[in-house]
N, C-alpha and C positions, 0 to 999 in steps of 0.2 A: 817196850814199847806202854801204851800209857792205857790207862784199866778202860776208856771207852772204846779202843781197840779193841784189846782181848774181849771186851761184854761183845761186840760186832760179832766177833770172830766166833763165839760162843755159840750165839742165835745160830750166825748163819749154818754151822754146824750141827745143829741139833735141830735145824728145822730141814737141810739139803738129805741126812741121812734118811730119814723115815720118807721122806715123800720121793726119794729117789728111788727108792727098793722099791716102793710101792709101783710106783709107774712102770719101773722096770719087768716086776713078775708080772703086775696084770697084762701088759704088752705081750711078753716071753709065754706065757698061759694062750692067751688070745693065740699066737698066732703058731704056735705047735697044735691047734683044735683047727685052726682057718684053714691048715698047712696038710690037716687029717692026720700028722704022726703021733700025736696023740691027743684025741678025742677026748674033750670032757665037755659039761657043761654051763652054763653060765654061770651055776651056784660053784663050784670048783674056780672059775675062772678068777670069781668075787671072793673067792674064798684066795686064792694064793696073793691077790691084791696085801687084801688086811694083812696076810701071814710077814709079806714084806713091810708092812706098816710098824707093825708089832716087833718085827726082827730090825727096825731101824732103831726103835728106840730103845730095844735093851742095849744095843750095838751103842748108839749113846751116852748112855747109865755105865754101863762098862769100860769106855776107850773116849771118852768127852776131853777129857783134860789131856789125854798123850796125844790127842788129834790137835788140838787147841797149842800146846808146844813146837807140833810142826808143819804147823799149817805151811807155814810160808817156805816149805821142803819139800813139801809133793810133789814125787814123780810128775815129768812134766806129761808123759802119757798118760798116765791116769788122767790126770787133768783135762787132758784133750779129749779121750774120752766120755767125759762128765760132762765137759763145754757141748760135747753131739749129741749126748741125749738128752740135755735140758735145752739143747735149740729144735728138737722134736719136739719137744714136751711143748714150747712158748707157741710152736707153730698149732699143737692141737689145742692149747688151749684157746686160742682164737681163730679154731674154726677156719685154717688153709691159708691163713695170712700171718708175713716174715716179722711185722712191726712190732712184736714186742723180744723180737730178736735184737731190736737195737738196744733194747736197756740189758741184756743180757750181754752184749758186746762192751759194754761200759762198765759191765761186773767187772769183764774178764781184764779189761784197762786197767782198771781199778787195782786188780789184784798184782799185778803182774807190777806194776810202778809201785804198790810196797813192797811187793819179796825183792824188788830189785833196790828198794829204799833200807831198807834193812840188812840186805847180802853190801850194801856199800858200796852199790855198783859205782864206774866214774860216768861222766854224762854221757860218753862214744859208746859207750856198751852197752845202759841203757837205753841208749836211740836205737841202736841194730836190734835190742831186744823188744823193745817198742811200736817197731817196725813190720816187725816178725808176727807179733800177734795180731796187729790191726789188717794188717794183708791176711790173715787168717783168717779173723772173725768176717772180715769185707768176703772172703771166697765164700766161706759157709751160705752166707745169706742171700748172695749170689746163686749159687748153685742151688738152695732151695727153694726163692725164688723165681728160678726159670723152670724149678719142674711143678710148682706151684701155677705157673701162669701157661704153661702147654697144655695142663689138665683143663684149666678154667676155659683154656679158648673152646675148647670140647662139647662147652656147655652152651648149648641156645640160651640162655636169661644170659649169661656177662657178655655172650655177642652182641645182644642185644641191647643192654644197658650203656659196653663203649661203640656200637653203631647210632645212638642216638647222642651220644656225648659229642663222637669225635663226626658226626654229621656223615658217616661211610656206612655205605651198606654191609648186611649183615655176611653177604658171601665174601666181604674183602676183610672183613676182621677174621674171620676164622681161614685164612690165608697166612701169605707172606706178610701183608700190612701189620694183620695182628703178630705175628713174631714179632716183628720190626719193633710194636709196640711192646711187648712184653719184653726186648733186651734191654731198649733205653728205658726202660723201671729199673730192670735187674741192676743195670750200672749205674743209676743213680741211686740205688739203695746199699748197691756198695759200696759206692764213696762216702755217702752218711754216714755211713756203720766203721768207715776205716778213719774216718774223721771223728770220731765219738769215742772209739776203741783207743784214738790215739792219745785225743785229749786229755781222755778220764786217767791213762798214763800219767804223761807228765804232772796233771794234777797231783795224783797220790804218792806218785818218786819225791814231788817237790814241798809235802807236807810236813813240818815238824824240822826241828835242827838236825841236823845228822850230829854222830857220836865225834867228838874233837879229836881229830887229826885223823878222819875218817878219808874213805878216797874221795868222796861226794865234799867234803870241806874244803879238799885238796883243788876239788879238778873246778 
């Protein structure tokens, strides 16, 4: 592994750990408060978020080197959970728009590509893995976009904007026609996400020379 790749991995882990715990404890404490399971004030919710951030920094100090050495061997179930978490965060950052998820899907493709590269996977096995992860990222963005689109159709402002763009009446936009537009947009996003993730995976997989005598070299 090159020094540049090690540096990138270190920066990614160092940033993701505190940020993930920040959002996770923030949203968890807010959800517990809203559901009245554990009623707390806004101050306590903020304290929980800051505590998550600080905890992430401490974990970085203690385990960063170990995590770097096992970065490409992390359990896939944990990675899928992390992807779903950051997929939700990405939607929240853009106030309900899923476009940042395309970047997230590209990062997922890069990770899988490098993981398969260092594992010296043969191209057929890599192609199957890349197809699976690309389908997964496409399904995630499609599901999120569909949910967001259904909620958006209930907003009069959105219906008016779509009506002015398409020339249709607001009542039509709020009905089956609007739902059809949402589905088409979801399908377009899914295709874009699939292509971006798979292209990123192929790029990362082929980046750098394989080890002499490796399975990749023979393929």
